[in-house]
Phi, psi and omega in degrees: 000130183298323183289349181251028179284175179295155181300137178277131180237145179227139180244151181260319179196177179295334182268354182253125181300149176295139181231143179291148175288129182290139176286128182293340181223070186295144176277137180267343180230140178291154178296153180289127176283129176301145176292114184300332180295336179284348179264359182260157184248119184262106176244028183297340177305327184272002178301326181296344180299335179292332187257348182288148174297128184274036178287160182302334183293348180236026185292327182297310179295318182296323177295319177295320178301313180299319179291325177295323177298315179296316180298317179300315180297319181297315184288325182292329178301319183272315192270322191303308183298308181293325179292321177297318178296319180295322185298337180286344182299332182296339180266006183242140177273121181282160176242140180282136184251153182300339180275004179094359180266169174243140186235126172254127178234125182200174182255135178247124179248123179233093185067236179274355182267141179227134183219151173268132180250135174236104181257126182237135177227140178226131186279127174257192182298313182225021183204173173235127174272137182232152164209143176241129177241148185231142174233121176222088189298327179296335180261003181075023182250124181225114177053041181275142179285120182264318172204159171212166181155198185221151173237157178221172175054048180056034177089359181286339175229151180183169179217122178233148174247130181256146182238148178269099184286351180271350179259151178300132180084357179048059184292151174290131184245337182199153173243135179246132177232137176216153178209117180246113181245166179304326185250359182200153176226139180220135172229125181235142180229128180240127178283139183244349189224148174081197183296337182269001183306128181097343176291143184226132175246135176230129177247126185221157177218127179200135178060029180084354179259134176253146181219147164243122175243130181234130178233122177280155180299333180284347177115342178295147182218151174212167178213157168232134177226150179204157178243109184295331183297324181237356175085358181281164178177186180197168172218154174218111182226150184299328187258022179218137177057034179066020181082000180271158179295137179236128190244163172223159184264193185295338177259013179067022173276147177302140181211152176295136185294346176272356183220042176301000000 
């Protein structure tokens, strides 16, 4: 991003210290940091699956639970570390930069690993451009781009691209999209690299119904839906129940989908 280039410096003479070029229209307030909790995926509804009797009478819910576990693991591999690192920015005071951006610099500790984070945001007409860079010298990582993208609506909507800083060339591995509205919430993740490239996961909530929608790059699709208020739900996947929708009732017992 051009707006996220290195600070511009200008010198007057050998005896005059270099001084930054003043921004003609300096920002008085830093951009709003998106609420990190809005970037996370809550599948806690399925936690009860660990404790339910795995009898055939509850196979529909249990099958959905197993898939939710896999989905959670997949998303956490990509999202958990950078989102956790980003969430710490709220505890750091940013500094205004001569190029018009705001810079947060802080340390992120993840177990035995420690890294320096440099989060930069620059306010546009109707959006904020962001990039996060990470330095972990013990891992051979120096000022590597971890994610970049833009937010709108005070952080309620946005699009970020994540990069694998552990691979040569720091390839883009996933795109994250989110939109939080008064009546609905959506978080989407698209794989960009490897065998999963093109696969898309969408987590949504509207009208009290929660959904996981998954679309493979080859075109196959499945969904899981549930209503937390009463515990009912269903799933429809190609390799279960002959590809037909399979439902459960308020106690997570199998039920005909016409009579939830």
